[in-house]
C-alpha positions as CSV (number, residue, x, y, z in Angstrom):
1,M,158.1,242.2,-5.0
2,N,158.8,240.1,-7.5
3,M,162.0,239.3,-7.6
4,R,163.6,236.2,-10.4
5,I,165.6,235.2,-7.7
6,T,163.1,233.2,-5.8
7,D,163.0,230.8,-9.0
8,Y,166.4,229.4,-8.0
9,M,164.9,229.2,-3.8
10,V,163.1,226.0,-1.9
11,P,161.6,226.5,1.2
12,Y,163.2,225.1,4.4
13,T,160.9,222.1,5.4
14,H,160.8,221.6,9.0
15,S,159.9,218.0,10.0
16,D,160.4,215.4,12.7
17,D,161.4,212.2,10.8
18,V,163.9,213.9,8.2
19,P,166.8,216.6,8.6
20,P,165.7,219.2,6.7
21,E,169.4,219.4,4.4
22,I,167.6,216.4,2.8
23,L,164.8,217.2,1.6
24,I,166.8,219.7,0.3
25,A,169.5,217.8,-1.3
26,V,166.8,215.3,-2.9
27,R,164.3,217.1,-4.9
28,S,161.6,215.2,-5.3
29,S,157.1,215.8,-4.6
30,D,157.3,212.9,-3.0
31,I,158.5,213.2,-0.2
32,D,156.9,211.1,2.5
33,R,158.7,208.4,0.2
34,V,162.1,210.4,1.1
35,K,161.2,210.7,4.8
36,K,160.7,206.2,5.0
37,A,163.9,206.0,2.9
38,W,165.8,207.9,5.4
39,K,164.3,206.6,8.0
40,Y,165.3,203.0,7.0
41,S,169.3,203.9,6.6
42,Q,169.1,206.0,10.4
43,N,166.7,203.4,12.2
44,P,167.2,199.0,12.0
45,Y,164.2,197.7,13.7
46,A,162.7,200.2,10.9
47,L,164.4,198.2,8.0
48,A,164.3,194.7,9.2
49,R,160.5,195.2,9.3
50,A,160.3,196.7,5.8
51,T,162.6,193.6,4.4
52,M,160.5,191.4,5.9
53,Y,158.5,190.8,2.6
54,G,160.5,192.2,-0.1
55,E,162.5,195.8,-0.7
56,A,162.9,198.5,0.8
57,E,164.4,202.0,0.1
58,V,167.3,203.6,2.2
59,I,168.6,207.1,1.8
60,G,172.0,208.2,3.3
61,K,175.6,209.1,3.1
62,P,177.4,205.6,5.2
63,S,179.6,206.0,7.8
64,S,181.8,204.4,6.4
65,V,183.2,201.5,3.1
66,F,185.0,199.2,3.1
67,I,185.6,195.6,0.9
68,T,185.1,191.9,1.9
69,T,184.9,188.7,0.8
70,R,182.3,186.0,1.3
71,R,181.6,182.7,0.2
72,G,184.1,183.9,-2.3
73,A,182.5,186.6,-3.8
74,T,183.2,190.2,-3.5
75,F,181.2,192.4,-1.6
76,Y,181.3,197.1,-0.5
77,V,179.9,196.9,2.5
78,L,178.3,200.4,3.6
79,K,177.5,201.2,7.2
80,Y,174.5,203.1,8.2
81,P,173.1,203.0,11.3
82,S,170.4,200.6,10.6
83,G,172.6,198.3,9.4
84,N,175.4,197.3,6.9
85,I,174.4,197.0,3.9
86,F,176.3,194.4,0.8
87,V,176.5,195.6,-2.4
88,D,178.5,193.2,-4.9
89,A,181.6,194.6,-6.7
90,S,180.3,193.6,-10.3
91,M,177.6,196.2,-9.4
92,V,180.2,198.6,-9.5
93,D,181.7,200.6,-12.2
94,D,184.7,203.3,-12.0
95,D,181.7,206.1,-12.2
96,L,179.8,204.7,-9.1
97,A,183.4,203.4,-7.4
98,E,184.4,207.0,-7.4
99,V,181.7,208.8,-5.5
100,I,180.1,205.2,-3.6
101,Q,183.1,206.8,-0.1
102,T,181.9,209.9,-0.2
103,E,178.0,210.9,-2.0
104,L,174.4,210.7,-0.4
105,L,173.2,207.9,-2.2
106,H,169.7,205.9,-3.1
107,V,169.7,202.1,-2.4
108,T,167.0,199.1,-3.0
109,V,168.0,196.7,-0.4
110,R,166.5,193.1,-0.1
111,R,167.1,190.6,3.2
112,Q,168.6,187.6,2.6
113,G,169.6,185.1,5.4
114,N,170.8,187.8,8.3
115,A,172.6,190.3,5.5
116,Y,170.6,193.6,3.8
117,V,171.7,193.1,0.2
118,A,171.5,196.1,-2.4
119,T,169.7,195.3,-5.5
120,S,170.0,198.6,-6.8
121,I,172.3,202.0,-6.1
122,E,173.1,205.6,-6.9
123,P,174.4,208.7,-6.6
124,L,172.1,211.4,-6.1
125,I,173.8,214.1,-6.0
126,A,175.4,215.5,-9.2
127,T,178.5,217.4,-10.2
128,P,179.3,220.4,-9.5
129,K,178.5,222.9,-12.9
130,E,180.3,225.9,-12.8
131,E,177.7,227.6,-14.7
132,R,175.3,227.2,-12.7
133,G,176.9,229.7,-10.3
134,K,177.5,232.2,-13.6
135,E,173.7,232.0,-14.0
136,L,172.7,232.4,-10.0
137,I,174.9,235.1,-10.5
138,E,173.1,236.7,-13.5
139,V,170.1,236.8,-11.8
140,A,171.0,238.2,-8.5
141,E,172.6,240.8,-10.3
142,S,169.3,241.0,-12.3
143,D,167.5,241.9,-9.0
144,D,170.1,244.1,-8.0
145,I,171.1,241.3,-5.7
146,A,175.2,242.1,-4.5
147,N,176.7,239.2,-4.9
148,W,177.7,238.9,-1.7
149,E,174.1,238.5,-0.5
150,I,174.4,234.7,-2.1
151,P,175.8,233.1,0.3
152,V,173.5,234.6,2.3
153,L,170.8,233.4,0.9
154,G,172.2,230.5,0.3
155,Y,172.0,229.7,3.8
156,G,168.8,230.5,4.7
157,Y,168.5,234.4,5.7
158,V,167.6,237.5,4.9
159,T,169.3,240.0,3.1
160,P,169.7,244.0,3.5
161,S,168.0,243.6,-0.5
162,T,165.6,240.8,0.1
163,K,163.8,242.2,3.5
164,K,160.3,242.8,1.7
165,L,160.6,240.1,-0.1
166,F,161.2,237.5,3.2
167,N,158.7,240.5,5.2
168,S,162.0,241.2,7.4
169,N,162.1,243.7,9.5
170,A,165.2,243.3,10.7
171,S,167.9,246.5,11.0
172,D,170.2,246.7,8.0
173,E,173.0,247.1,10.4
174,N,172.2,243.3,11.4
175,L,171.6,241.8,8.6
176,F,175.1,243.4,7.4
177,R,176.1,241.4,10.7
178,I,174.6,238.5,10.0
179,A,176.0,238.9,6.2
180,K,180.3,239.5,7.6
181,L,179.5,236.2,9.9
182,I,178.5,233.9,6.8
183,N,180.6,235.4,4.1
184,L,183.0,234.1,6.6
185,R,182.1,231.2,7.2
186,F,181.2,230.8,3.2
187,M,185.1,231.8,2.6
188,T,186.2,227.6,3.8
189,T,184.5,226.1,1.4
190,L,186.0,227.5,-1.6
191,K,189.2,225.8,-3.5
192,V,191.5,229.1,-4.8
193,K,194.6,228.0,-6.8
194,G,194.6,224.0,-5.3
195,Q,194.7,225.4,-1.5
196,V,191.4,226.5,1.4
197,L,191.2,228.2,4.2
198,H,190.8,226.3,7.7
199,A,188.7,228.6,10.2
200,I,187.8,228.5,13.5
201,E,184.9,229.8,15.1
202,L,183.9,230.8,19.0
203,T,180.3,232.2,19.3
204,S,177.6,232.3,21.7
205,P,174.5,229.3,20.9
206,N,172.6,230.0,18.0
207,T,174.4,232.2,15.9
208,G,173.6,228.8,13.3
209,K,177.8,227.4,13.4
210,T,175.3,223.2,13.0
211,T,172.9,224.0,10.7
212,F,176.1,225.9,8.5
213,A,178.5,223.0,9.3
214,V,175.4,220.0,8.1
215,R,174.1,221.4,5.3
216,N,177.5,221.2,4.3
217,V,177.7,217.7,4.3
218,F,174.8,217.0,2.0
219,L,175.6,220.6,-0.2
220,L,179.0,220.0,0.0
221,N,180.6,216.9,1.4
222,W,182.0,217.4,3.8
223,A,181.9,215.9,7.6
224,Y,179.8,216.7,10.6
225,V,181.8,215.2,13.8
226,D,180.5,216.1,17.3
227,E,183.1,214.6,19.3
228,A,187.0,213.8,19.7
229,P,187.3,212.6,16.2
230,S,190.0,209.5,16.9
231,Y,192.6,208.3,14.6
232,A,190.4,205.3,12.8
233,K,188.1,208.0,11.9
234,L,189.9,210.6,10.7
235,I,192.2,209.0,8.9
236,M,191.8,205.3,8.4
237,D,190.5,201.9,10.5
238,A,193.0,199.7,10.3
239,R,190.7,196.8,11.4
240,N,188.2,197.0,8.1
241,G,191.0,199.4,6.5
242,A,187.7,202.0,5.7
243,L,188.8,204.7,4.9
244,G,188.7,208.1,7.6
245,L,186.7,211.4,7.2
246,V,189.5,213.2,5.4
247,F,189.9,210.5,2.8
248,R,185.9,210.8,2.0
249,S,185.0,213.7,2.6
250,D,185.5,217.6,1.1
251,G,185.4,218.8,4.6
252,V,185.8,218.5,7.8
253,F,183.5,220.5,10.5
254,I,184.8,219.5,13.9
255,D,182.0,221.0,16.1
256,E,181.9,221.3,19.9
257,V,185.9,221.5,21.0
258,D,185.2,224.0,24.0
259,K,184.6,220.8,25.2
260,Y,186.8,218.3,24.9
261,G,189.9,220.3,23.3
262,K,192.5,218.1,25.3
263,E,191.2,215.2,23.6
264,L,192.4,216.1,20.4
265,K,196.5,215.4,21.6
266,D,196.0,212.8,20.0
267,V,195.2,213.3,16.6
268,I,196.8,216.8,17.0
269,H,200.2,216.2,14.8
270,V,198.0,214.6,11.5
271,M,195.8,217.3,11.7
272,L,198.3,219.9,12.2
273,T,199.9,217.6,8.9
274,G,197.6,217.3,6.7
275,M,196.0,221.5,7.0
276,S,199.1,221.6,5.8
277,H,200.5,220.1,2.9
278,G,197.1,217.8,3.2
279,I,199.0,214.5,4.3
280,W,197.3,212.7,6.0
281,V,199.7,210.3,7.6
282,R,198.4,207.1,8.4
283,G,196.3,205.8,11.5
284,K,197.7,203.5,14.4
285,G,197.1,199.7,13.4
286,D,199.9,197.4,10.8
287,R,198.1,199.2,7.6
288,D,198.7,202.5,6.0
289,A,196.7,205.1,4.5
290,P,196.5,205.7,1.3
291,S,199.1,208.1,0.7
292,I,196.7,210.3,-1.7
293,K,197.2,214.1,-0.8
294,R,194.4,216.0,0.3
295,I,194.2,219.2,1.0
296,I,190.3,220.2,2.3
297,P,189.9,222.3,5.0
298,V,189.1,222.3,8.1
299,Y,187.0,223.3,10.8
300,L,186.6,223.8,14.4
301,A,183.5,226.0,16.1
302,G,182.4,225.7,20.1
303,N,180.7,227.9,22.0
304,K,181.8,231.3,23.6
305,Y,180.1,231.9,26.5
306,N,182.0,235.2,28.5
307,K,180.1,238.0,27.2
308,V,183.7,240.4,26.1
309,L,186.7,240.4,24.3
310,T,188.5,243.9,26.6
311,S,191.2,244.8,24.3
312,Q,191.7,241.7,22.6
313,S,192.1,240.2,19.5
314,P,190.0,237.8,18.7
315,R,193.1,235.6,17.8
316,Q,194.9,236.2,20.4
317,Y,191.6,235.1,22.9
318,M,190.9,232.2,20.4
319,Y,194.7,231.6,21.3
320,D,194.5,232.2,25.6
321,V,191.0,229.4,25.8
322,L,193.3,226.7,23.2
323,S,196.1,227.7,25.8
324,A,193.6,226.1,28.7
325,V,193.3,222.7,26.5
326,M,196.3,221.7,24.7
327,P,200.6,222.4,25.5
328,Q,201.2,226.4,23.5
329,S,203.4,225.1,21.1
330,E,200.4,222.9,19.2
331,V,198.5,226.3,19.9
332,E,200.8,228.3,18.1
333,A,201.1,225.8,15.4
334,L,196.9,225.3,14.6
335,L,196.4,228.9,14.7
336,D,199.3,229.0,12.3
337,R,197.5,227.0,10.0
338,I,194.4,228.7,10.2
339,G,193.2,231.9,7.7
340,I,189.9,232.2,9.7
341,V,189.8,233.5,12.9
342,I,185.3,234.0,14.1
343,M,184.6,235.6,17.8
344,N,181.6,237.7,18.1
345,D,180.8,239.9,21.0
346,G,176.9,241.0,21.7
347,L,175.1,238.1,21.2
348,I,173.8,237.1,17.7
349,N,169.9,234.9,17.4
350,I,170.3,233.9,14.6
351,S,166.7,232.0,14.3
352,D,165.3,235.3,14.0
353,Y,166.9,236.4,11.0
354,K,165.6,233.5,8.9
355,S,164.4,233.2,5.6
356,N,163.1,230.0,5.7
357,Y,163.9,229.5,2.1
358,V,167.7,228.4,0.4
359,I,169.4,228.3,-3.1
360,A,168.4,225.1,-3.9
361,D,171.4,222.4,-3.8
362,S,172.4,221.6,-7.4
363,Y,173.0,226.3,-7.8
364,L,174.4,226.8,-5.0
365,R,177.1,224.4,-5.3
366,G,178.1,225.5,-8.8
367,F,178.2,228.5,-7.1
368,V,180.9,227.4,-5.3
369,A,183.0,225.6,-8.4
370,Y,182.2,229.1,-10.1
371,V,183.5,231.7,-7.6
372,S,186.0,229.5,-6.8
373,K,187.4,229.7,-10.9
374,Q,186.8,233.6,-10.4
375,A,188.7,233.8,-6.7
376,S,191.7,232.0,-8.9
377,N,191.8,234.4,-11.3
378,N,191.1,237.1,-9.2
379,Y,194.3,236.0,-7.1
380,K,197.7,237.9,-6.4
381,D,200.3,238.1,-3.7
382,L,200.5,241.4,-1.5
383,A,203.2,240.7,0.2
384,L,201.2,241.5,3.4
385,F,202.8,238.9,5.4
386,S,205.0,236.5,6.1
387,G,205.1,232.5,5.4
388,R,201.7,230.8,5.2
389,R,199.7,234.2,6.9
390,R,200.7,235.9,3.7
391,D,198.7,232.6,1.7
392,Q,196.0,233.6,4.1
393,A,196.1,237.1,3.3
394,N,196.5,236.7,-0.4
395,L,193.1,234.5,-0.6
396,I,190.8,235.7,1.5
397,N,191.9,239.4,-0.2
398,A,190.9,237.2,-4.0
399,I,187.5,235.7,-2.5
400,C,186.7,239.1,-1.1
401,V,187.2,240.6,-4.8
402,T,185.4,238.2,-6.6
403,L,182.7,238.7,-3.9
404,N,182.2,242.1,-3.6
405,L,182.6,241.8,0.2
406,K,184.7,245.0,0.4
407,N,185.8,248.7,-1.1
408,N,189.5,248.1,0.1
409,C,189.9,244.0,0.1
410,E,193.5,244.7,0.9
411,E,191.9,246.0,3.8
412,M,190.1,243.0,5.1
413,A,193.5,241.0,3.3
414,K,195.1,242.7,6.2
415,E,192.0,241.4,9.2
416,V,193.6,238.1,8.4
417,E,196.5,238.6,11.6
418,T,193.8,240.1,14.5
419,G,190.7,237.7,13.3
420,W,186.5,238.6,12.8
421,L,185.0,240.0,15.6
422,I,181.3,240.3,14.9
């Protein structure tokens, strides 16, 4: 079965040495070189050995970036698990300064005394190109693949139209169920009329939550957090002025909220202001965080172990779960800001529906940009609810129309009030 869409897909390569998302993001025929460069960003011992007698290549996204002065010279300091890399400020032009905080970087380093010093540095991720997204849609249409199937294929899963392509014997019913889940998640990657949708998901293990998050780290410059986020991590570290995740990322995925919901109390007020207005107030300490408006999606996720919701809606069930670990007033405020609430009843083993291929990052990134623009054109006020829920319903409707998710997108928009059961 020949389909043109395969020209836009790359294998999801499993490796013990490097996350598959890195191999997708860094399209290179020299996989061993990429593996080594990733290892040098993660392993202090490996980087120390590699720089004993020369230079080493490092590939990775620094966990933080700050500026310091040493012996009269100014440096950008890139913090990696393997150690800090000092980049002479003269190497950082205006274009690089814009992305050094956010992008996957390729850095060549050498050892100088007890410090690692960069000899070259370049970002690895290109600016999203809308025309690539448009091209992807045109190719999908020629293969009789619907718009809503593109995100599913993009993240590595089989769709009803591609069962033969990937030799899958999955039922259409199950594939439509997977597609519904992936598209609800995908909605949070879009910016429509300058607005984003926040989400919270409690689903059974092995539904692909972490896979979605980690792919977005490299695909869309999201941050992945698997611990209770602190002020310093989210906003700014007052000790050295290093900007936090909300200023360095285009989305924040906070995993395992079911385990540390109580610990969110230290940052919940910051999150509420940021999620509603894009204003992220300063962290503790004597430095002010930048007064930069950052409209970015926040995705909260955790595991759900009990089997049935009975007669409750997903949104009401979520309210009850969160109220057990947070004050009710904060739960109400948080859920008011969240447009997408996802839960499941029957188990989903999403591994059964993997295609082992994904759409290449550059094209899927272009698709996100193109769909965002088209959804902005399709935006209209349905006047369904009031306040934030009204805005959220309008966003759901615009995206639904753009992706052809349903024949009646207004009905899907109404589900913002109850949430979605998968």
